[in-house]
C-alpha positions as CSV (number, residue, x, y, z in Angstrom):
1,X,0.0,0.0,-0.1
2,X,2.9,2.3,0.7
3,X,4.4,1.8,-2.6
4,X,1.0,2.4,-4.4
5,X,0.7,5.8,-2.7
6,X,4.3,6.8,-3.3
7,X,5.1,6.6,0.4
8,X,9.0,6.8,1.2
9,X,10.9,5.0,4.1
10,X,11.5,7.7,6.7
11,X,13.1,5.2,9.3
12,X,13.6,1.5,8.4
13,X,13.4,0.1,12.0
14,X,14.6,-3.4,10.6
15,X,17.9,-1.6,9.8
16,X,18.3,-0.5,13.4
17,X,20.6,-2.8,15.3
18,X,18.7,-2.3,18.5
19,X,15.9,-4.8,18.3
20,X,14.1,-2.8,21.2
21,X,13.2,-0.2,18.5
22,X,10.7,-2.8,17.0
23,X,9.0,-3.6,20.2
24,X,5.3,-2.6,20.2
25,X,1.9,-3.8,20.7
26,X,2.4,-6.9,18.2
27,X,6.1,-7.5,18.2
28,X,7.5,-9.7,19.5
29,X,4.7,-12.2,19.1
30,X,4.7,-14.7,21.8
31,X,3.1,-18.2,21.5
32,X,0.6,-18.6,24.2
33,X,-1.4,-21.5,25.4
34,X,-4.0,-21.7,28.2
35,X,-2.4,-23.2,31.3
36,X,-4.9,-25.9,31.4
37,X,-3.8,-27.0,28.1
38,X,-0.2,-27.0,29.2
39,X,-1.1,-28.9,32.4
40,X,-3.2,-31.5,30.9
41,X,-1.9,-32.1,27.4
42,X,1.9,-30.9,27.4
43,X,2.6,-33.3,24.7
44,X,0.2,-31.3,22.2
45,X,2.0,-28.0,22.8
46,X,5.4,-29.7,22.5
47,X,4.1,-31.3,19.2
48,X,2.7,-27.8,18.0
49,X,6.1,-26.0,18.8
50,X,7.9,-28.7,17.0
51,X,5.8,-28.2,13.9
52,X,6.6,-24.4,14.1
53,X,10.4,-25.2,14.4
54,X,10.4,-27.4,11.4
55,X,8.4,-24.8,9.4
56,X,11.0,-22.2,10.4
57,X,13.7,-24.8,9.3
58,X,12.0,-25.2,6.0
59,X,11.5,-21.3,5.4
60,X,15.4,-20.8,6.0
61,X,15.9,-23.0,3.1
62,X,13.3,-21.8,0.9
63,X,13.3,-18.0,0.8
64,X,11.7,-17.8,-2.6
65,X,9.0,-20.0,-1.7
66,X,8.4,-18.1,1.5
67,X,8.3,-14.9,-0.5
68,X,5.7,-16.5,-3.1
69,X,3.4,-17.5,0.1
70,X,3.7,-14.1,1.8
71,X,2.9,-12.5,-1.8
72,X,-0.1,-14.6,-2.0
73,X,-1.3,-14.3,1.5
74,X,-0.9,-10.5,1.7
75,X,-1.7,-9.6,-2.0
76,X,1.4,-7.4,-2.0
77,X,3.1,-8.9,-5.0
78,X,6.8,-9.6,-5.3
79,X,7.8,-5.9,-5.0
80,X,5.7,-5.4,-1.9
81,X,7.0,-8.5,-0.1
82,X,10.6,-7.5,-1.0
83,X,10.0,-4.1,0.5
84,X,8.2,-5.4,3.7
85,X,10.0,-8.5,4.6
86,X,13.7,-8.8,5.6
87,X,15.2,-11.4,3.5
88,X,16.6,-14.2,5.6
89,X,14.9,-13.1,8.8
90,X,14.7,-16.1,11.1
91,X,11.2,-17.4,12.0
92,X,12.8,-19.7,14.8
93,X,11.2,-19.1,18.2
94,X,13.2,-19.4,21.4
95,X,13.2,-18.4,25.1
96,X,16.5,-16.7,25.1
97,X,17.4,-14.1,27.7
98,X,17.3,-11.6,24.9
99,X,13.9,-12.6,23.5
100,X,12.4,-12.7,27.2
101,X,13.8,-9.1,27.6
102,X,12.2,-7.9,24.5
103,X,8.9,-9.4,25.7
104,X,9.2,-7.6,29.0
105,X,9.8,-4.5,27.0
106,X,6.5,-5.2,25.2
107,X,4.9,-5.9,28.7
108,X,6.0,-2.5,30.0
109,X,4.8,-0.9,26.7
110,X,1.3,-2.3,26.6
111,X,1.1,-1.7,30.5
112,X,2.2,1.8,29.9
113,X,-0.4,2.4,27.4
114,X,-3.1,0.8,29.6
115,X,-3.7,-2.5,27.7
116,X,-2.5,-4.4,30.7
117,X,-4.0,-3.4,34.2
118,X,-1.1,-4.9,36.3
119,X,2.4,-5.9,35.8
120,X,3.2,-9.4,34.5
121,X,6.5,-11.0,35.4
122,X,7.6,-12.3,32.0
123,X,10.4,-14.4,33.2
124,X,8.0,-16.3,35.8
125,X,5.2,-16.5,33.1
126,X,7.3,-18.0,30.4
127,X,7.4,-21.8,30.6
128,X,10.6,-23.3,29.1
129,X,9.3,-27.0,29.5
130,X,7.4,-27.6,26.2
131,X,10.2,-26.0,24.1
132,X,12.8,-28.2,26.0
133,X,10.9,-31.4,24.9
134,X,11.2,-30.4,21.2
135,X,13.9,-32.9,19.9
136,X,16.0,-30.0,18.1
137,X,15.1,-27.1,20.1
């Protein structure tokens, strides 16, 4: 849409080395499940994460196919996809300290803009167990 209207990039946040500049209401995107599902069917959660990681592995090796899928899904076409998505960006998920820090930054952002009424202890909230059960995670 930006290309169609002749808009120019003012600030390319993907080019800024500090990933915190991209934290907002939708980034990073955590994968969440209800605690009851995690308690009663941890195997389902682990299997789901395994599928996501296999898809990320596939995407890393098939950038042209990923671009085609994104183009079809968004209707942006090849030039729109090339302009909007960073080539080679990893779709792999993890619970690294950096990722949890970014999520904590997002929590502060959401609370600061009154989307959350009370603080969330992200480190205590994140459960590493299902991801540890994935064979190659």
